[in-house]
C-alpha positions in Angstrom: 6.0 2.4 -20.4 8.8 1.4 -18.3 10.8 -1.9 -18.8 12.8 -1.7 -15.6 11.8 -1.0 -11.9 13.6 -0.6 -8.6 12.6 -3.6 -6.5 13.5 -3.9 -2.8 15.4 -7.0 -2.0 14.9 -9.2 1.0 16.1 -7.3 4.1 17.8 -9.3 6.7 15.3 -9.6 9.7 17.2 -9.4 13.1 14.2 -8.8 15.0 11.5 -11.1 13.7 8.3 -11.6 15.5 6.6 -14.7 15.7 2.7 -14.5 15.1 0.1 -17.1 16.3 -1.6 -18.7 13.3 -5.1 -18.3 14.9 -6.6 -15.9 17.3 -7.6 -17.7 20.6 -8.3 -15.0 22.9 -10.2 -11.7 22.9 -8.2 -8.5 23.2 -9.9 -6.0 25.7 -8.1 -3.1 24.1 -10.4 -0.2 22.7 -9.4 1.1 19.4 -10.1 4.8 19.5 -10.1 7.7 17.1 -6.9 9.4 16.5 -5.6 12.8 15.2 -2.0 13.6 15.1 0.4 15.7 13.3 3.0 14.1 10.8 5.8 15.7 8.8 6.9 15.3 5.2 5.7 16.4 1.7 5.1 14.3 -1.5 3.0 14.2 -4.6 0.4 11.6 -4.3 -1.1 11.6 -7.6 -0.1 8.0 -7.7 -1.9 7.2 -4.3 1.0 5.3 -2.6 3.8 4.5 -4.8 5.7 7.8 -4.5 5.5 7.7 -0.6 6.5 4.1 -0.7 9.5 4.7 -2.9 10.5 7.8 -0.9 10.6 5.8 2.3 12.5 3.0 0.8 15.2 5.3 -0.7 15.6 7.1 2.6 15.6 4.0 4.8 16.8 0.9 2.7 18.8 2.7 -0.1 21.9 0.2 0.4 19.4 -2.7 -0.2 17.7 -1.4 -3.5 18.7 -2.9 -6.6 17.4 -2.9 -10.3 15.7 -6.3 -11.3 15.1 -6.9 -14.9 11.6 -8.4 -15.2 11.9 -9.5 -18.7 14.2 -12.3 -18.8 11.8 -15.3 -18.6 8.3 -16.0 -20.4 5.2 -15.9 -18.4 4.4 -19.2 -16.9 0.9 -19.0 -16.3 -0.5 -19.1 -19.8 -2.1 -22.6 -19.5 -3.1 -22.9 -15.7 -5.3 -25.6 -14.4 -8.0 -24.4 -12.1 -6.7 -26.6 -9.3 -7.4 -26.4 -5.5 -5.1 -26.4 -2.7 -6.2 -30.1 -1.8 -5.1 -31.2 -5.5 -1.7 -29.5 -5.2 -0.6 -29.7 -1.7 -2.4 -30.4 1.5 -0.9 -27.6 3.5 1.1 -24.4 2.8 3.8 -23.5 5.1 4.4 -19.8 6.4 7.5 -19.4 4.2 7.6 -17.5 0.9 9.0 -20.7 -0.8 6.0 -22.7 0.2 3.6 -19.7 -0.4 4.9 -18.7 -3.8 4.6 -22.4 -4.9 0.9 -22.4 -4.5 -0.7 -22.4 -8.3 -2.5 -19.2 -8.9 -6.4 -20.4 -9.2 -7.1 -20.1 -12.9 -10.4 -18.1 -12.4 -8.2 -14.9 -12.0 -6.0 -15.3 -15.0 -9.2 -16.0 -17.3 -11.1 -13.0 -15.9 -8.7 -10.3 -16.9 -10.9 -7.4 -16.1 -11.8 -6.2 -12.6 -13.0 -3.0 -11.0 -11.3 -1.3 -8.2 -13.4 0.9 -5.8 -11.9 3.6 -3.6 -14.5 4.9 -1.2 -14.1 6.3 2.1 -14.2 9.5 4.5 -11.8 11.1 1.9 -14.7 11.0 -0.4 -16.3 14.1 1.6 -13.7 16.7 1.0 -13.4 15.3 -2.5 -10.4 17.1 -3.5 -6.7 16.5 -4.1 -6.8 12.9 -3.7 -7.6 10.0 -1.1 -4.6 11.0 0.6 -6.2 14.1 1.6 -5.9 13.6 5.7 -2.1 13.2 5.0 -1.5 15.9 2.5 -3.5 18.2 4.7 -1.7 17.4 7.8 1.6 17.9 5.9 0.3 21.5 5.1 0.2 20.9 1.3 -0.9 24.5 0.2 -4.0 23.4 -1.9 -5.4 21.4 1.0 -4.8 23.9 3.7 -6.5 26.8 1.5 -9.3 24.5 0.8 -9.8 23.9 4.4 -9.5 27.7 5.4 -11.9 28.7 2.7 -14.7 26.2 3.5 -14.4 25.0 7.1 -14.3 26.5 10.6 -10.9 26.7 12.4 -9.6 23.8 14.2 -11.8 21.4 12.2 -10.6 17.9 12.4 -10.5 14.9 9.8 -12.8 13.0 12.1 -15.6 15.6 11.7 -15.7 14.7 7.9 -17.1 11.2 8.9 -20.9 12.2 9.7 -20.9 13.7 6.2 -20.1 10.4 4.6 -23.8 9.9 4.1 -24.1 7.5 1.2 -27.8 8.3 1.0 -27.8 7.4 -2.8 -25.7 4.4 -2.4 -27.5 1.4 -4.2 -25.5 -1.7 -4.0 -27.8 -3.5 -6.6 -27.2 -0.6 -9.2 -23.5 -0.9 -8.7 -23.6 -4.5 -9.3 -25.6 -3.9 -12.4 -23.2 -1.4 -13.6 -20.0 -3.5 -13.0 -21.7 -6.4 -14.8 -22.5 -4.5 -17.6 -18.7 -3.1 -17.8 -17.7 -6.6 -18.7 -15.6 -6.9 -15.5 -15.4 -10.3 -13.9 -14.3 -9.3 -10.4 -14.7 -6.4 -8.1 -12.4 -5.1 -5.3 -13.8 -2.8 -2.7 -11.4 -0.8 -0.4 -12.6 -2.2 3.0 -10.2 0.2 4.9 -7.7 2.7 3.3 -4.9 4.4 5.1 -7.0 6.6 7.2 -8.3 3.6 9.3 -12.0 3.9 8.6 -13.6 0.7 7.9 -16.6 0.2 5.5 -17.8 -2.7 7.8 -18.8 -2.7 11.6 -15.3 -3.9 12.7 -15.0 -4.9 16.3 -11.6 -3.5 16.0 -12.5 0.1 14.7 -14.8 1.3 17.4 -16.8 4.5 16.2 -14.6 4.8 13.2 -16.4 2.5 10.7 -19.6 3.0 8.5 -22.0 1.3 11.0 -21.2 3.7 13.9 -20.6 7.0 12.0 -21.7 8.2 8.5 -23.9 5.8 6.5 -25.0 3.7 9.5 -24.9 0.6 7.7 -22.6 -2.3 6.6 -21.5 -0.7 3.4 -19.1 -3.7 2.5 -21.6 -6.3 3.4 -24.3 -4.7 1.2 -22.1 -4.7 -1.8 -20.9 -8.2 -1.2 -24.6 -9.5 -0.9 -25.6 -7.5 -4.3 -22.5 -8.7 -6.2 -23.1 -12.4 -5.2 -26.9 -12.4 -5.7 -27.2 -10.4 -8.8 -24.1 -11.1 -10.9 -21.4 -13.9 -11.4 -18.6 -11.6 -10.6 -16.0 -12.6 -7.9 -15.9 -10.3 -5.0 -12.7 -9.2 -3.3 -11.4 -6.6 -0.8 -8.6 -4.2 -0.4 -7.3 -3.7 3.0 -4.5 -1.4 4.1 -1.9 -2.8 6.6 -1.1 0.5 8.0 -3.0 3.6 9.4 -1.2 6.9 9.2 -2.2 8.2 12.7 -3.1 5.2 14.7 -1.2 5.6 18.0 -0.5 1.9 18.1 1.3 2.0 14.8 2.9 5.2 15.5 4.4 3.7 18.6 5.7 0.4 16.8 7.2 2.5 14.1 8.9 4.7 16.6 10.3 1.6 18.3 11.5 0.5 15.0 8.9 -2.3 15.0 10.5 -4.0 17.8 6.9 -4.1 19.3 4.0 -5.2 17.4 0.9 -4.2 19.6 -0.8 -2.6 16.4 -0.5 -5.8 14.4 -1.5 -8.0 17.3 -4.4 -5.8 18.7 -5.7 -4.3 15.5 -4.5 -5.5 12.0 -4.4 -9.3 12.5 -7.7 -9.8 14.2 -9.5 -7.4 11.8 -7.9 -9.4 8.9 -9.2 -12.6 10.2 -12.6 -10.9 11.0 -13.0 -9.7 7.5 -12.1 -12.9 5.7 -14.2 -15.1 8.0 -17.4 -12.6 7.7 -17.2 -11.7 4.1 -15.4 -14.5 2.3 -13.3 -12.3 -0.3 -11.9 -14.2 -3.2 -9.1 -11.4 -3.6 -7.3 -10.3 -0.7 -5.6 -7.0 -2.1 -3.1 -5.8 0.6 -1.6 -2.4 0.8 0.2 0.0 3.1 3.0 -2.5 3.7 6.0 -0.4 2.6 7.2 0.9 6.2 7.9 -2.3 7.6 9.1 -5.8 6.9 6.7 -8.9 6.3 7.8 -10.3 9.6 6.4 -7.3 11.5 3.0 -7.6 9.6 2.8 -11.3 10.3 2.1 -11.7 6.5 3.3 -15.2 5.9 1.2 -16.4 9.0 -2.0 -15.0 7.7 -1.4 -15.9 4.0 -0.7 -19.5 5.1 -4.1 -19.5 7.3 -5.9 -18.0 4.2 -4.8 -20.7 2.0 -5.0 -23.6 4.5 -8.1 -22.9 6.7 -9.9 -19.9 5.6 -13.4 -20.1 4.1 -11.9 -19.3 0.7 -8.8 -21.3 0.9 -9.2 -23.1 -2.3 -10.1 -19.9 -4.6 -8.7 -17.0 -3.0 -6.0 -15.0 -4.7 -3.4 -12.6 -3.2 -1.3 -9.8 -4.3 2.4 -8.7 -3.6 2.1 -5.8 -0.9 2.8 -7.7 2.2 6.1 -6.0 3.5 8.6 -3.6 2.2 10.6 -6.5 0.6 7.7 -8.2 -1.2 6.5 -5.9 -3.8 7.1 -7.5 -7.2 8.9 -10.6 -5.4 6.4 -12.5 -3.6 2.4 -13.2 -3.6 -0.1 -14.8 -5.8 0.1 -12.0 -8.5 2.5 -9.0 -8.8 1.3 -5.3 -8.8 4.7 -3.8 -8.7 3.8 -0.4 -8.7 0.5 1.6 -9.4 -0.5 1.9 -13.1 2.0 -0.7 -13.9 2.0 -1.5 -17.6 5.6 -3.0 -18.7 4.7 -3.4 -22.2 6.5 -6.7 -22.4 5.7 -10.3 -21.2 6.5 -10.8 -17.8 7.7 -13.9 -15.9 4.8 -13.9 -13.3 1.3 -13.0 -13.3 0.8 -9.4 -12.9 -1.9 -6.8 -12.7 -2.2 -3.2 -13.8 -4.3 -1.6 -11.2 -5.0 1.8 -12.9 -7.7 4.8 -12.6 -10.0 6.4 -14.9 -9.2 9.7 -13.2 -5.5 10.1 -14.1 -4.8 12.3 -10.9 -6.5 10.2 -8.2 -8.0 7.1 -6.8 -10.5 8.7 -4.7 -13.5 11.0 -6.0 -12.4 14.5 -6.8 -15.2 17.2 -7.1 -12.8 19.4 -9.0 -11.7 17.1 -11.7 -12.0 18.2 -15.2 -13.0 16.2 -18.4 -9.4 16.0 -19.7 -8.4 14.4 -16.3 -10.0 11.3 -17.3 -8.9 8.5 -19.7 -10.6 8.7 -23.2 -12.4 5.4 -24.3 -9.3 5.2 -26.6 -6.8 5.4 -24.0 -8.8 2.9 -21.7 -9.2 0.3 -24.4 -5.5 0.6 -25.4 -4.4 0.1 -21.8 -6.4 -3.2 -21.7 -5.1 -4.7 -24.8 -1.6 -3.7 -24.0 -1.7 -5.1 -20.4 -3.6 -8.5 -21.5 -1.4 -9.0 -24.4 1.6 -9.0 -22.0 -0.1 -11.6 -19.7 -1.6 -9.1 -17.1 -4.9 -8.3 -15.7 -6.4 -4.8 -15.6 -8.1 -3.4 -12.5 -10.0 -0.3 -13.5 -10.6 2.1 -10.5 -13.6 4.1 -9.7 -14.2 6.8 -7.1 -17.8 7.0 -5.9 -19.0 10.3 -4.2 -19.7 10.7 -0.5 -23.5 10.2 -1.2 -22.7 6.9 -2.9 -22.8 7.9 -6.7 -20.5 6.8 -9.3 -19.6 10.0 -11.4 -21.4 10.1 -14.7 -18.2 10.3 -16.7 -16.9 7.1 -14.8 -20.1 5.3 -15.7 -19.9 6.2 -19.3 -16.2 4.8 -19.4 -17.3 1.5 -17.8 -20.3 1.1 -20.3 -18.1 1.8 -23.0 -15.7 -0.7 -21.7 -18.5 -3.2 -21.8 -19.8 -2.3 -25.2 -16.0 -2.8 -26.4 -15.7 -6.3 -24.7 -19.3 -7.3 -25.9 -17.7 -7.3 -29.4 -13.8 -8.1 -28.6 -14.1 -10.1 -25.4 -13.2 -13.3 -27.2 -9.6 -11.8 -27.7 -9.4 -10.9 -23.8 -11.2 -13.3 -21.7 -9.3 -16.7 -21.0 -6.7 -15.6 -23.7 -3.0 -16.5 -23.3 0.0 -14.4 -24.6 1.1 -15.2 -27.9 4.6 -15.7 -29.5 4.7 -11.9 -30.0 2.9 -9.2 -27.9 3.0 -6.5 -30.5 3.5 -6.6 -34.2 7.1 -6.6 -35.7 6.2 -4.1 -38.5 3.1 -2.3 -37.7 2.8 0.0 -34.5 -0.3 -0.3 -32.4 -1.1 -3.9 -32.9 -1.0 -6.2 -30.0 -1.7 -10.0 -30.1 -3.4 -12.7 -27.6 -4.2 -16.3 -28.5 -6.9 -18.7 -27.6 -5.7 -21.4 -25.1 -5.6 -24.2 -27.7 -3.5 -21.9 -29.9 -6.0 -22.4 -32.8 -6.9 -18.7 -33.0 -4.6 -15.5 -32.9 -6.1 -12.3 -32.1 -4.5 -9.0 -33.7 -6.0 -6.1 -31.8 -5.4 -2.7 -33.6 -5.5 0.5 -31.6 -6.1 2.7 -34.6 -8.1 1.9 -37.8 -5.6 1.0 -40.5 -7.6 2.1 -43.5 -8.0 0.0 -46.7 -5.4 -2.8 -45.5 -3.0 -3.7 -42.8 0.4 -5.6 -42.7 0.7 -8.0 -39.9 4.6 -8.7 -39.9 4.5 -11.2 -36.8 2.0 -13.5 -38.6 3.2 -16.4 -40.7 0.2 -18.4 -41.9 -0.7 -21.2 -44.5 -3.1 -20.8 -47.3 -5.6 -22.8 -45.3 -6.1 -20.2 -42.6 -8.9 -17.8 -42.5 -8.9 -14.1 -41.3 -12.0 -12.4 -39.8 -12.6 -9.1 -38.0 -14.7 -9.2 -34.7 -18.1 -7.2 -35.5 -18.0 -7.8 -39.1 -19.7 -10.7 -41.1 -17.8 -12.9 -43.4 -13.9 -13.6 -44.1 -11.3 -11.1 -45.1 -9.1 -11.2 -48.1 -5.5 -11.8 -47.3 -2.1 -12.5 -49.1 1.4 -13.4 -48.2 4.0 -10.5 -48.2 6.8 -11.9 -46.7 7.5 -11.4 -43.9 3.9 -11.6 -42.7 0.7 -11.0 -44.4 -1.4 -8.1 -45.6 -5.1 -8.1 -44.8 -7.7 -6.2 -46.9 -9.8 -4.4 -44.5 -13.7 -3.7 -44.8 -15.3 -0.4 -44.5 -15.2 1.0 -41.1 -18.9 1.8 -41.1 -19.5 -2.0 -41.6 -18.1 -2.9 -38.4 -19.7 -2.6 -34.9 -16.6 -2.2 -32.8 -15.2 1.1 -31.7 -11.7 2.6 -30.2 -9.9 -0.7 -31.0 -10.5 -3.5 -33.7 -9.6 -7.3 -33.5 -8.7 -9.4 -36.4 -9.0 -13.3 -35.8 -6.4 -15.4 -37.6 -7.7 -19.1 -37.5 -5.8 -22.1 -38.3 -7.4 -25.6 -39.2 
């Protein structure tokens, strides 16, 4: 875990570009398929962070500073589930106004979500979801894979017809996610390859309706989630597209032009919100341009003021190269962010079951996946420090979630079925981990009457909790075990006598409940 991160400061905008709040005209511009060469090389095991950091270091090294994220206590521990109309009738397109909007309480209460990375990159199914970029950059393993399995001069676009999704069953996905114990789902509507999982008017012949599955993949899942479960439905959306010529021209013009945003990105963002009404808008691909180029503030103001989900929608922090971990509804800061200490702002640990990739990999080994112990430990560490956890899966091109990923989700659901009281709707306690015994993480009930001590290893016959100072009238129980436990003051803290492990129904992580009258 890291306790400090390099955060980009706000960069002076000499050429800010005004964006309209609403689209009022139709754009007669055809969005076409692209193939182009790009240069550069990087390790994309973390699917965008290393590329983002490399770009920022090369282009904004004088603007980068280290920001301590651990100076103030988290401010969201007892949120009221308020709507925009209760707090402020309108939100202005400024960060001061946007950042003052209270985070809808459903998000903080939910704690656990499912991330789904699915697209044309699932067809080659090797290396990562950055396959097109890394192959274009001539990474040896990608070049060797293509030379061994595909004809010469094969293009990335030729993978699209093989993105068949013939076994894609949105209802089965919805059932699996509900059984996992998650409370919300985020689907990649479009990754950096530009291929949309919905029949977008702004991605002609490069979408799931026109080529590949020939269906509205996004809409089918949204309907299944909302019809069959109580989960919230959200969408990931990449702002940039590696080889879209409009993007490449704007970039080469140092973002003094904005054709890509005006004719492609902006209209498709309005389209996707109006059509599918996501309650999370998970933005990404922001790091090569400022928020003024992307028109982020104007879009978020519309999202909060006038969109169909204005009162309940939640946004993240990836809206421009200066916004990461600085602005937005909740912070992601970096991929797999797990600081280990309480943060001053609501945050999310977006992480993967496959340690090497967000997208499906056919050559993944069993040891490449998190064990159940690692997954549950990640959950308790993150939630104890005020974070949510977004657990990523990568389906196959046929629409199957790999068996080992299904197993991990069901194991997560099994664990939450016993220990969910310590996770859902919990708040950070006075201490995040124990002062004496390693591997013990704390949360509390919103009213403070119960403290949860989650142990990442079975302590044996007894456990000492150095952070707990309770009165003789307090009771201690163990989730998954009947009855109360014997405890005694052993200043500092208390020592709890544990039952037999075989008498407890929990696995992987165990939760003591300290209740005060």
